[in-house]
N, C-alpha and C positions, 0 to 999 in steps of 0.2 A: 724429615717427616711433621707428623703434626702436631708435636711439643715445643715443636722448632722453631728459633726466633733467625728473621735476617731481617740489612739492613744496606739496604743503597745508595751507596755515594751518587748524590749529581744523578737522579736519576729521569730526568725529560723525559717527555708522557706518559712513562710508568709501563713498557709495554716486556720491562724484564723483571719488574718487583708483580707486573699482575700476575704471568709465566708462575714463579713461583710460588702463588699462592695459590693459585688453579693445577699449579700439579701434585701438590705436594700438600693443602689445609692447611698451612704452616702460617702464622704471623709476619708479617713484612714491614717495618718503618722504611718509608722510604723520604727523601730530603731534594728537592732541587732549588737554585738561587731566583729562578727564576718562577714567579706569584703563577704566570699566566701555564707555564707547564705543567705546574703542582695540579691549577683547579684542570686542565684535561688530567691529569692521569685518576686524579678525583670521579671526574666523567666516566672514564671509562672502568677504574674499576666498580661502578656505581651499574651501567648496563653489564658485566662480567656476573656481578652479583658477591661482590669480593670485595663486602667495605666491612666486612666485621673479618676480615684478614689482613683488610692492612691500611696505613696509615700516613700519605702524605704531606710532608709540613715545608716552608721554606723554609731553607736556613742555606746560608754561605759554609762553606765546604772548611774554608780560612777562618771560623770561629774553632776555636779546641775542643771546646764543649760538647761537639753531636753526639751523640747516641746514650742512651741512657742505659745501665745494668751490661749485664752480659751476652751473647751473640751465638750462635752453629756459624751464621755465616757471611761474611761483608760482603759485599760486590757494588766494585769502582772497576764500569767498564769511560767508556772513550776517552782515556788520558783524564781522570777523576782525583788522580791522584800528581799526575803535575800542578797540575791545579790548583791544588790545595797543597803542592809543595814538597817532595815527594820522603824524603826523609821525615818535615812530621805529622804526613799522612800516614806514611808506613807506620809509628810510632805510636798514631793513636788507635788505631786497626788494631794491631797487637793488643795493647790494654781492655780494648771492647768485646777482644776474642775469649770463648770459654775455650778451655785449654783441648789440645787436638784438635780445633776446630778448621774452619778453610776461613782461606781471604785468595778473591777468584777476580783475577784484576786484569784490563786490556790497556796498553798502556804505549806510549813508541818510544821504541829503542834506538841508540845508533851501534852500527854496527862496523863501526870501524873507527880508529883511536884520530889516525888524521881526515877526520873530517872537512870539506870544504868549506873554506870559508859563505861563499852564495849559501850552499845549505847550510848553513849552525844561520845565517841571517833570518833564509826568508820561516821554517822552524821555531826558530826559538824569537822571534820577534820580539829580540828585546826585553823580553818578558821572563820564558820561559827558558828551564835548564835540564836539558838531557843525559841519562845515564847510558855508556855502553851495556852491552846484557848481561854483559861478566859483569861490570859494580852496580846491575839493579842485583841480580843474588847474590851479593854479597848485601845489600843493604839489607834485602829479605834475610838472611841468615843471619845480621847481624841483629834479626832485632826477633829470634828465634824460631823464623818460621823453616817451613822444613818442604823444600821444592819437591814439588810430589809429581807437575805437569808444567810442558810447555810451549809453545807453538808458535809460529810465524805466518801470520798470513801470504796466500801463496801473492807469484808477481800480478795475475788475475784478478783479484780481490784489490790490488789499487790499479789497474787498465779501470776494472767496472766504476770504480768508486771517485777514478780523477773525468772517465769518462761521461759520469752520471753531472757531477758540479761544474763542465764547462756547459756542456747544455742549460743548467740550471741555470747559470750565470750571463751565458748568451741570450737567453728568451729576453726578448721585448715583455712577456708578463710580470719576470718576476720584482721583488721588492726586495733587492738585495742592498746596502749602502755603497756609495763608488768605491769604498776602501774596504767592504771589502769583498767585491770582485775585482780587487787589483790585487789583495794582500790574495785571491786562491787561484788567478793564473798567474803569480806571479812563486807561488807555490808547485803552478804545476811544468810551468819550466820549464823549476831548478829540478824539479825529481825526475826527468828524462833527457834532459842536456845538462845539467852540472852535477852531477853526477848524486844530487839526489834514490835514485834508484840501487844505486849501492852505496850508500850512506845512512839508511835508517831501515828501520823493521819495523810493525805494528803485532 
């Protein structure tokens, strides 16, 4: 509602933060590590006359001091808590939320215990660590969250996403690095041909 405070972690271009402010007239703080994205988000908020309701700033979520005070909602989309480190990220969110308030997140999980190694290699990239859905639920519950709703993306959403990414990567006009192109094509191959479809969920 109007007096509520929300925080978005890794806000990207600011669409979700602007939508929250627009729909509820609440105050939204949002940060991203990329200054170009933050500047874009600020411009979007100004165009939509949301400047007084939104505050975008540059911040690395791996710094443990993000957020000030207490919030009614924290939004973490696109695997933001994995990037931060799930244990630290969930604990920080629990500290920042007012009692009885909400954490809304979207993140990748493993849907089985015996994940094939090619899938782990493609999705973890030697950097990230994913939980099974049950492990993620336990992490949330250990931090005193009550799980109100969960849902998995349907197969059609994966198909649309990977079809779009394949087109963009193969387009002559793209500005992706060779490293990103190779990584994305490897991920798509693993998803459809090496068990990813049966091992990961979002």
